N, C-alpha and C positions, 0 to 999 in steps of 0.2 A: 374661502375662509379657512383659517387654520383649524384643524380638528381639535386641538387643545383649547383654543379660545371658545370654540363652539360648546365644548363640554362644560367649561367653567361658567358659562352663562346660561346653562340649561335650567329648566324649571325644577327638575329633581335635585340637582346639585345645590341650587340656592335655597331650596326648602330644607335640605339636610343641614346646610350651613346656618340657616336661621335657627334651627333647633339647637345646634351646638352653641351659638352665640347667646340664645335666650337662656339656656340652662346655666351656662357659665356666668352670665350677668346676674342671674337670680342668686347663685351661690355667692358671688362677690358682693352684691348689694346687701344680701342677708348678713354677711359677715361684718361689713363696715358701717351699717346703719345703726345709730344709737336707738335704743328702745324708746326713750322719752320723746323722740321726735314725732312718733305717731300716737302718743298717748292722748286720747281725746279729752274734752273738757268734762265729760260725764264720769261715771263710775269706771275706773280703769280695770276693775276685776271682771267686768262683763266682756272685756276685749281679750282676756287671756284664754287661750285654748292650748291643747296639747298636740304637737306635731312630732311624730316619731319619738314620743316620750319626753320631749323637751317643751317647756313652757314657751309660748309664742303669742304674739298679738295678731289676730286675724286681719285687722285693718292694714297693718304694716305689711303682712304677707300678701294680701290682695294687691296693694299698691306696687310692691316690689315685683310681683308676677306680671302685672299689667305693663310696668315700665320695661321689664326684661323682654317679654314677648313682643312688645311694641318695637323695641330696638332691633330685635332679630328680624321682624317683618320688614322694618324700614331698610335694613341692610340687604335683605333678599330682594326687595323691590328696586333698590338702586343698582344691584348687580345683574338683575335679570335682563335678558336680551329684549324681551317685550313683556308688558304687564297684562297677561291674559286673565280671564276669569278663573282659569284652572289654577293659576298661581295663588290667587286670592283664596280659593277654596282649599288648596293644599296647605297654605299657611294657617288658616283657621282650623282645619282638621288636625294639623300638627300640634297646635296649641291645645286642642281638645283631647287628643290622645295623650299628650304629656300630662295634662291635668288628671286624666283617668288613671295614669300610672303613679301619680303622686299620692301620698297618704293624705286623706282629708283630715283637716283639723278636728280634733275631738276633745272634750265635749263642746259642742257648738249648737246654736239654734239653726233652724232650717234657713232662716234669712242669711245668717253668716255663711253657711255652707253654699248657698246660691251665689252670693257675692264673690266668695273666694274662688269657686269653681268657674264662674263666668268671666273673671278678670282677664285671664290670659287669652282665651278665644276672642273675646270682644275687642281687646286691644289690638290683636293681630288683624282681625277683620276690619276694624275702623281705620287703622293706619294703612293697611294695604289698599283699601278702597280709596282713601284720600290721596295716596301717592299715585294710584292708577289714574284718578281723575286729574290730578295736577300734571302728570306727564302727558296725558292725553290732550289736555287743554293747551299745553306748551308745544305739543307736536314734536318733542324731541325723542330720539332714540339714542341710547348710549353709543359713543364713538368706538369704545374699545371692543365691543362685541360685534 
């Protein structure tokens, strides 16, 4: 096997790639998503929180984080040579560490903080496990790696 192909399909490389895709997608979706799209039927002022000194909607941010880190995990799972439990743990850990380095939305209730901080790790974990089960059931390994 070509050494270059072996590196680009390694677990560490696809995990770093997933982080870059996730953070880039989060910034892109945050910039192009209209605020009114996530405004709930209830009191809209309860959904407003401060992130880095800017007013934001915690529901929208949690959904964007889940979509972004889910997409990053999906790309990592599709590029990985094999879908091991180590990859699933690394993707979930990557999302957890990225959440720890992000500024938590303030002021927010404990429930809002729990949903916001769990969105990225749960999306990464669930999507990686689903793709691992799907590829395991199909019995395929990627041809390129």
